[in-house]
VMD Tcl script that builds the backbone (N, CA, C; Angstrom):
set m [mol new atoms 345]
animate dup $m
set s [atomselect $m all]
$s set {name element resname resid chain x y z} {
  {N N MET 1 A 0.852 -1.175 0.000}
  {CA C MET 1 A 0.000 0.000 0.000}
  {C C MET 1 A 0.898 1.238 0.000}
  {N N VAL 2 A 0.553 2.206 -0.854}
  {CA C VAL 2 A 1.285 3.467 -0.942}
  {C C VAL 2 A 0.389 4.579 -0.411}
  {N N LEU 3 A 0.875 5.308 0.562}
  {CA C LEU 3 A 0.178 6.478 1.095}
  {C C LEU 3 A 0.644 7.696 0.315}
  {N N ILE 4 A -0.293 8.342 -0.378}
  {CA C ILE 4 A 0.017 9.529 -1.169}
  {C C ILE 4 A -0.410 10.752 -0.377}
  {N N VAL 5 A 0.548 11.636 -0.117}
  {CA C VAL 5 A 0.309 12.830 0.697}
  {C C VAL 5 A 0.553 14.048 -0.183}
  {N N GLU 6 A -0.533 14.725 -0.519}
  {CA C GLU 6 A -0.474 15.881 -1.440}
  {C C GLU 6 A -1.654 16.786 -1.129}
  {N N ASP 7 A -1.387 18.064 -0.899}
  {CA C ASP 7 A -2.461 18.985 -0.527}
  {C C ASP 7 A -3.296 19.454 -1.714}
  {N N GLN 8 A -2.764 19.406 -2.920}
  {CA C GLN 8 A -3.519 19.837 -4.098}
  {C C GLN 8 A -4.291 18.642 -4.663}
  {N N ALA 9 A -5.617 18.733 -4.612}
  {CA C ALA 9 A -6.472 17.590 -4.966}
  {C C ALA 9 A -6.212 17.064 -6.373}
  {N N LEU 10 A -6.057 17.943 -7.345}
  {CA C LEU 10 A -5.843 17.494 -8.723}
  {C C LEU 10 A -4.503 16.773 -8.868}
  {N N VAL 11 A -3.464 17.309 -8.252}
  {CA C VAL 11 A -2.146 16.670 -8.296}
  {C C VAL 11 A -2.214 15.314 -7.598}
  {N N ARG 12 A -2.928 15.257 -6.470}
  {CA C ARG 12 A -3.084 14.004 -5.736}
  {C C ARG 12 A -3.809 12.968 -6.600}
  {N N LEU 13 A -4.845 13.388 -7.309}
  {CA C LEU 13 A -5.600 12.496 -8.183}
  {C C LEU 13 A -4.706 11.896 -9.268}
  {N N VAL 14 A -3.874 12.727 -9.888}
  {CA C VAL 14 A -2.949 12.252 -10.920}
  {C C VAL 14 A -1.927 11.280 -10.315}
  {N N ALA 15 A -1.411 11.596 -9.136}
  {CA C ALA 15 A -0.445 10.717 -8.473}
  {C C ALA 15 A -1.068 9.358 -8.153}
  {N N VAL 16 A -2.291 9.379 -7.659}
  {CA C VAL 16 A -2.992 8.122 -7.358}
  {C C VAL 16 A -3.110 7.281 -8.624}
  {N N GLU 17 A -3.506 7.920 -9.707}
  {CA C GLU 17 A -3.650 7.208 -10.980}
  {C C GLU 17 A -2.316 6.593 -11.426}
  {N N MET 18 A -1.242 7.365 -11.347}
  {CA C MET 18 A 0.078 6.859 -11.746}
  {C C MET 18 A 0.507 5.674 -10.884}
  {N N VAL 19 A 0.334 5.794 -9.599}
  {CA C VAL 19 A 0.768 4.752 -8.670}
  {C C VAL 19 A -0.070 3.487 -8.864}
  {N N GLU 20 A -1.368 3.648 -9.056}
  {CA C GLU 20 A -2.228 2.486 -9.268}
  {C C GLU 20 A -1.932 1.825 -10.609}
  {N N GLU 21 A -1.640 2.624 -11.633}
  {CA C GLU 21 A -1.286 2.051 -12.931}
  {C C GLU 21 A 0.042 1.291 -12.864}
  {N N ALA 22 A 0.887 1.644 -11.899}
  {CA C ALA 22 A 2.154 0.935 -11.693}
  {C C ALA 22 A 1.944 -0.370 -10.912}
  {N N GLY 23 A 0.710 -0.624 -10.499}
  {CA C GLY 23 A 0.395 -1.884 -9.838}
  {C C GLY 23 A 0.307 -1.833 -8.325}
  {N N PHE 24 A 0.304 -0.646 -7.753}
  {CA C PHE 24 A 0.232 -0.507 -6.295}
  {C C PHE 24 A -1.171 -0.088 -5.868}
  {N N ARG 25 A -1.563 -0.514 -4.679}
  {CA C ARG 25 A -2.794 -0.002 -4.069}
  {C C ARG 25 A -2.438 1.310 -3.366}
  {N N THR 26 A -3.417 2.208 -3.263}
  {CA C THR 26 A -3.147 3.526 -2.683}
  {C C THR 26 A -4.150 3.889 -1.596}
  {N N ILE 27 A -3.719 4.817 -0.772}
  {CA C ILE 27 A -4.559 5.510 0.188}
  {C C ILE 27 A -4.075 6.954 0.165}
  {N N GLU 28 A -4.957 7.896 0.464}
  {CA C GLU 28 A -4.624 9.314 0.297}
  {C C GLU 28 A -4.716 10.097 1.592}
  {N N ALA 29 A -3.885 11.141 1.665}
  {CA C ALA 29 A -3.948 12.124 2.747}
  {C C ALA 29 A -3.667 13.490 2.141}
  {N N ALA 30 A -4.337 14.511 2.667}
  {CA C ALA 30 A -4.177 15.869 2.144}
  {C C ALA 30 A -3.052 16.643 2.823}
  {N N HIS 31 A -2.571 16.146 3.964}
  {CA C HIS 31 A -1.490 16.822 4.681}
  {C C HIS 31 A -0.821 15.840 5.644}
  {N N ALA 32 A 0.273 16.256 6.228}
  {CA C ALA 32 A 1.095 15.381 7.064}
  {C C ALA 32 A 0.347 14.858 8.291}
  {N N GLN 33 A -0.456 15.699 8.936}
  {CA C GLN 33 A -1.171 15.262 10.136}
  {C C GLN 33 A -2.148 14.138 9.801}
  {N N GLU 34 A -2.830 14.259 8.662}
  {CA C GLU 34 A -3.745 13.202 8.222}
  {C C GLU 34 A -2.959 11.924 7.907}
  {N N ALA 35 A -1.797 12.070 7.303}
  {CA C ALA 35 A -0.949 10.919 6.988}
  {C C ALA 35 A -0.532 10.186 8.263}
  {N N LEU 36 A -0.115 10.922 9.277}
  {CA C LEU 36 A 0.296 10.298 10.536}
  {C C LEU 36 A -0.868 9.563 11.194}
  {N N LYS 37 A -2.048 10.135 11.115}
  {CA C LYS 37 A -3.230 9.483 11.677}
  {C C LYS 37 A -3.475 8.145 10.960}
  {N N LEU 38 A -3.368 8.141 9.641}
  {CA C LEU 38 A -3.548 6.901 8.876}
  {C C LEU 38 A -2.467 5.875 9.235}
  {N N LEU 39 A -1.241 6.327 9.373}
  {CA C LEU 39 A -0.153 5.420 9.738}
  {C C LEU 39 A -0.372 4.810 11.122}
  {N N ASP 40 A -0.938 5.581 12.040}
  {CA C ASP 40 A -1.247 5.059 13.376}
  {C C ASP 40 A -2.343 3.993 13.313}
  {N N GLN 41 A -3.247 4.132 12.357}
  {CA C GLN 41 A -4.414 3.248 12.274}
  {C C GLN 41 A -4.191 2.000 11.430}
  {N N ARG 42 A -3.218 2.028 10.535}
  {CA C ARG 42 A -3.063 0.947 9.552}
  {C C ARG 42 A -1.709 0.281 9.670}
  {N N GLN 43 A -1.678 -0.983 9.303}
  {CA C GLN 43 A -0.431 -1.755 9.330}
  {C C GLN 43 A 0.059 -2.091 7.925}
  {N N ASP 44 A -0.693 -1.713 6.898}
  {CA C ASP 44 A -0.409 -2.181 5.536}
  {C C ASP 44 A 0.289 -1.151 4.646}
  {N N ILE 45 A 0.726 -0.034 5.192}
  {CA C ILE 45 A 1.392 0.997 4.394}
  {C C ILE 45 A 2.884 0.687 4.326}
  {N N ALA 46 A 3.372 0.464 3.099}
  {CA C ALA 46 A 4.776 0.112 2.900}
  {C C ALA 46 A 5.598 1.270 2.366}
  {N N LEU 47 A 4.921 2.204 1.679}
  {CA C LEU 47 A 5.605 3.328 1.038}
  {C C LEU 47 A 4.793 4.599 1.207}
  {N N ILE 48 A 5.501 5.720 1.236}
  {CA C ILE 48 A 4.854 7.034 1.259}
  {C C ILE 48 A 5.379 7.834 0.081}
  {N N PHE 49 A 4.463 8.473 -0.630}
  {CA C PHE 49 A 4.814 9.384 -1.714}
  {C C PHE 49 A 4.249 10.742 -1.312}
  {N N SER 50 A 5.121 11.674 -0.961}
  {CA C SER 50 A 4.679 12.931 -0.365}
  {C C SER 50 A 5.283 14.156 -1.024}
  {N N ASP 51 A 4.448 15.166 -1.176}
  {CA C ASP 51 A 4.914 16.489 -1.554}
  {C C ASP 51 A 5.708 17.055 -0.373}
  {N N ILE 52 A 6.640 17.932 -0.655}
  {CA C ILE 52 A 7.404 18.566 0.418}
  {C C ILE 52 A 6.676 19.794 0.956}
  {N N ASP 53 A 6.163 20.629 0.069}
  {CA C ASP 53 A 5.498 21.866 0.492}
  {C C ASP 53 A 4.017 21.611 0.727}
  {N N MET 54 A 3.633 21.618 2.011}
  {CA C MET 54 A 2.239 21.394 2.394}
  {C C MET 54 A 1.850 22.380 3.478}
  {N N PRO 55 A 0.558 22.675 3.572}
  {CA C PRO 55 A 0.105 23.560 4.647}
  {C C PRO 55 A 0.151 22.841 5.992}
  {N N GLY 56 A 0.129 23.616 7.043}
  {CA C GLY 56 A 0.124 23.032 8.380}
  {C C GLY 56 A 1.491 23.084 9.020}
  {N N PRO 57 A 1.589 22.553 10.224}
  {CA C PRO 57 A 2.837 22.649 10.971}
  {C C PRO 57 A 3.950 21.721 10.482}
  {N N MET 58 A 3.620 20.718 9.646}
  {CA C MET 58 A 4.632 19.776 9.161}
  {C C MET 58 A 4.705 19.820 7.639}
  {N N ASN 59 A 5.919 19.904 7.112}
  {CA C ASN 59 A 6.083 19.779 5.665}
  {C C ASN 59 A 6.472 18.323 5.352}
  {N N GLY 60 A 6.761 18.050 4.102}
  {CA C GLY 60 A 7.114 16.691 3.696}
  {C C GLY 60 A 8.388 16.173 4.344}
  {N N TYR 61 A 9.378 17.049 4.526}
  {CA C TYR 61 A 10.602 16.636 5.214}
  {C C TYR 61 A 10.303 16.220 6.647}
  {N N ASP 62 A 9.495 17.039 7.343}
  {CA C ASP 62 A 9.131 16.716 8.724}
  {C C ASP 62 A 8.410 15.374 8.787}
  {N N LEU 63 A 7.482 15.178 7.862}
  {CA C LEU 63 A 6.753 13.905 7.798}
  {C C LEU 63 A 7.718 12.742 7.562}
  {N N ALA 64 A 8.616 12.915 6.610}
  {CA C ALA 64 A 9.572 11.849 6.286}
  {C C ALA 64 A 10.420 11.473 7.502}
  {N N HIS 65 A 10.881 12.461 8.240}
  {CA C HIS 65 A 11.726 12.177 9.405}
  {C C HIS 65 A 10.922 11.532 10.537}
  {N N GLU 66 A 9.672 11.941 10.690}
  {CA C GLU 66 A 8.815 11.320 11.705}
  {C C GLU 66 A 8.512 9.868 11.333}
  {N N VAL 67 A 8.231 9.622 10.062}
  {CA C VAL 67 A 7.971 8.257 9.596}
  {C C VAL 67 A 9.217 7.400 9.779}
  {N N THR 68 A 10.375 7.930 9.437}
  {CA C THR 68 A 11.630 7.191 9.588}
  {C C THR 68 A 11.876 6.844 11.057}
  {N N ARG 69 A 11.540 7.752 11.942}
  {CA C ARG 69 A 11.730 7.524 13.374}
  {C C ARG 69 A 10.748 6.471 13.911}
  {N N ARG 70 A 9.484 6.592 13.513}
  {CA C ARG 70 A 8.441 5.731 14.088}
  {C C ARG 70 A 8.202 4.433 13.319}
  {N N TRP 71 A 8.403 4.463 12.016}
  {CA C TRP 71 A 8.156 3.294 11.160}
  {C C TRP 71 A 9.340 3.126 10.201}
  {N N PRO 72 A 10.500 2.737 10.701}
  {CA C PRO 72 A 11.718 2.713 9.876}
  {C C PRO 72 A 11.633 1.893 8.586}
  {N N PRO 73 A 10.853 0.815 8.513}
  {CA C PRO 73 A 10.844 0.050 7.258}
  {C C PRO 73 A 10.113 0.737 6.097}
  {N N ILE 74 A 9.325 1.763 6.380}
  {CA C ILE 74 A 8.537 2.406 5.321}
  {C C ILE 74 A 9.449 3.245 4.425}
  {N N GLY 75 A 9.377 2.978 3.119}
  {CA C GLY 75 A 10.127 3.758 2.142}
  {C C GLY 75 A 9.418 5.065 1.835}
  {N N ILE 76 A 10.178 6.082 1.465}
  {CA C ILE 76 A 9.616 7.421 1.264}
  {C C ILE 76 A 10.108 8.013 -0.044}
  {N N VAL 77 A 9.155 8.483 -0.848}
  {CA C VAL 77 A 9.479 9.250 -2.045}
  {C C VAL 77 A 8.968 10.664 -1.806}
  {N N LEU 78 A 9.871 11.633 -1.832}
  {CA C LEU 78 A 9.514 13.038 -1.661}
  {C C LEU 78 A 9.553 13.721 -3.023}
  {N N THR 79 A 8.643 14.679 -3.218}
  {CA C THR 79 A 8.611 15.390 -4.488}
  {C C THR 79 A 8.372 16.873 -4.261}
  {N N SER 80 A 8.923 17.670 -5.180}
  {CA C SER 80 A 8.744 19.115 -5.131}
  {C C SER 80 A 9.147 19.694 -6.479}
  {N N GLY 81 A 8.600 20.858 -6.771}
  {CA C GLY 81 A 9.015 21.573 -7.970}
  {C C GLY 81 A 10.335 22.284 -7.769}
  {N N VAL 82 A 10.827 22.293 -6.540}
  {CA C VAL 82 A 12.088 22.943 -6.200}
  {C C VAL 82 A 13.071 21.865 -5.740}
  {N N THR 83 A 14.225 21.798 -6.364}
  {CA C THR 83 A 15.244 20.823 -5.974}
  {C C THR 83 A 15.756 21.163 -4.581}
  {N N PRO 84 A 15.866 20.147 -3.708}
  {CA C PRO 84 A 16.351 20.447 -2.352}
  {C C PRO 84 A 17.786 20.967 -2.375}
  {N N ARG 85 A 18.001 22.018 -1.620}
  {CA C ARG 85 A 19.358 22.571 -1.526}
  {C C ARG 85 A 20.257 21.663 -0.692}
  {N N ASP 86 A 19.628 20.963 0.240}
  {CA C ASP 86 A 20.385 20.125 1.158}
  {C C ASP 86 A 19.853 18.699 1.074}
  {N N SER 87 A 20.585 17.838 0.387}
  {CA C SER 87 A 20.108 16.468 0.195}
  {C C SER 87 A 20.052 15.673 1.499}
  {N N SER 88 A 20.652 16.171 2.568}
  {CA C SER 88 A 20.571 15.474 3.847}
  {C C SER 88 A 19.154 15.522 4.421}
  {N N GLN 89 A 18.313 16.385 3.872}
  {CA C GLN 89 A 16.915 16.441 4.307}
  {C C GLN 89 A 16.138 15.196 3.878}
  {N N VAL 90 A 16.596 14.536 2.800}
  {CA C VAL 90 A 15.954 13.310 2.340}
  {C C VAL 90 A 16.508 12.161 3.179}
  {N N PRO 91 A 15.640 11.428 3.886}
  {CA C PRO 91 A 16.135 10.366 4.761}
  {C C PRO 91 A 16.786 9.229 3.975}
  {N N PRO 92 A 17.591 8.396 4.655}
  {CA C PRO 92 A 18.299 7.307 3.975}
  {C C PRO 92 A 17.362 6.320 3.278}
  {N N ASN 93 A 16.149 6.165 3.799}
  {CA C ASN 93 A 15.173 5.260 3.190}
  {C C ASN 93 A 14.280 6.012 2.196}
  {N N GLY 94 A 14.816 7.125 1.652}
  {CA C GLY 94 A 14.013 7.969 0.781}
  {C C GLY 94 A 14.664 8.301 -0.544}
  {N N VAL 95 A 13.839 8.799 -1.435}
  {CA C VAL 95 A 14.242 9.216 -2.775}
  {C C VAL 95 A 13.562 10.551 -3.052}
  {N N PHE 96 A 14.235 11.430 -3.790}
  {CA C PHE 96 A 13.636 12.703 -4.197}
  {C C PHE 96 A 13.340 12.667 -5.692}
  {N N LEU 97 A 12.123 13.109 -6.076}
  {CA C LEU 97 A 11.735 13.252 -7.484}
  {C C LEU 97 A 11.322 14.694 -7.725}
  {N N ASN 98 A 11.889 15.308 -8.760}
  {CA C ASN 98 A 11.462 16.660 -9.143}
  {C C ASN 98 A 10.091 16.622 -9.794}
  {N N LYS 99 A 9.283 17.648 -9.509}
  {CA C LYS 99 A 8.035 17.844 -10.255}
  {C C LYS 99 A 8.374 18.658 -11.490}
  {N N PRO 100 A 7.786 18.425 -12.605}
  {CA C PRO 100 A 6.853 17.327 -12.863}
  {C C PRO 100 A 7.620 16.029 -13.056}
  {N N TYR 101 A 7.116 14.973 -12.472}
  {CA C TYR 101 A 7.765 13.669 -12.575}
  {C C TYR 101 A 7.049 12.828 -13.627}
  {N N LEU 102 A 7.798 11.919 -14.205}
  {CA C LEU 102 A 7.233 11.003 -15.189}
  {C C LEU 102 A 6.745 9.747 -14.475}
  {N N ALA 103 A 5.713 9.138 -15.009}
  {CA C ALA 103 A 5.159 7.916 -14.414}
  {C C ALA 103 A 6.229 6.837 -14.288}
  {N N ASP 104 A 7.084 6.704 -15.295}
  {CA C ASP 104 A 8.141 5.683 -15.253}
  {C C ASP 104 A 9.129 5.935 -14.122}
  {N N ASP 105 A 9.476 7.199 -13.893}
  {CA C ASP 105 A 10.408 7.537 -12.815}
  {C C ASP 105 A 9.781 7.262 -11.445}
  {N N LEU 106 A 8.505 7.593 -11.300}
  {CA C LEU 106 A 7.813 7.336 -10.044}
  {C C LEU 106 A 7.730 5.836 -9.795}
  {N N GLU 107 A 7.350 5.080 -10.817}
  {CA C GLU 107 A 7.258 3.626 -10.677}
  {C C GLU 107 A 8.612 3.030 -10.283}
  {N N ALA 108 A 9.685 3.472 -10.930}
  {CA C ALA 108 A 11.028 2.964 -10.619}
  {C C ALA 108 A 11.412 3.270 -9.168}
  {N N ALA 109 A 11.103 4.476 -8.705}
  {CA C ALA 109 A 11.422 4.854 -7.322}
  {C C ALA 109 A 10.645 3.994 -6.334}
  {N N LEU 110 A 9.361 3.785 -6.584}
  {CA C LEU 110 A 8.540 2.983 -5.682}
  {C C LEU 110 A 9.041 1.541 -5.643}
  {N N LYS 111 A 9.337 0.981 -6.805}
  {CA C LYS 111 A 9.798 -0.412 -6.856}
  {C C LYS 111 A 11.155 -0.569 -6.177}
  {N N ARG 112 A 12.000 0.444 -6.296}
  {CA C ARG 112 A 13.315 0.391 -5.656}
  {C C ARG 112 A 13.186 0.362 -4.139}
  {N N LEU 113 A 12.205 1.074 -3.601}
  {CA C LEU 113 A 12.036 1.168 -2.162}
  {C C LEU 113 A 11.174 0.051 -1.572}
  {N N MET 114 A 10.464 -0.681 -2.422}
  {CA C MET 114 A 9.580 -1.739 -1.928}
  {C C MET 114 A 10.420 -2.882 -1.352}
  {N N HIS 115 A 10.068 -3.292 -0.156}
  {CA C HIS 115 A 10.818 -4.375 0.505}
  {C C HIS 115 A 10.161 -5.694 0.194}
}
mol reanalyze $m
mol bondsrecalc $m
mol representation Tube
mol addrep $m
């Protein structure tokens, strides 16, 4: 199961479609707090695909580090239209994809992180 975290509904819809076409099941969250709530409730999430820039007190980096701390086996794909200045923000179990990303690149990143 891939948890897609994206605050823009249309972008989230496209991401869900890409991930499902790659053969993965999906669940959605509009922001980091909703994602954490889902992670607390479910045991079947293996990967997270999250935007970095989101509203609220946590951005995608914060979410990624919290997930890495609490659920270390979960792989993380972070995305943004802005290349990170500091690659240390991407956790060791993570990958960064620039927006706009291609379906093939997203699929390759997800498959690489799948345990």
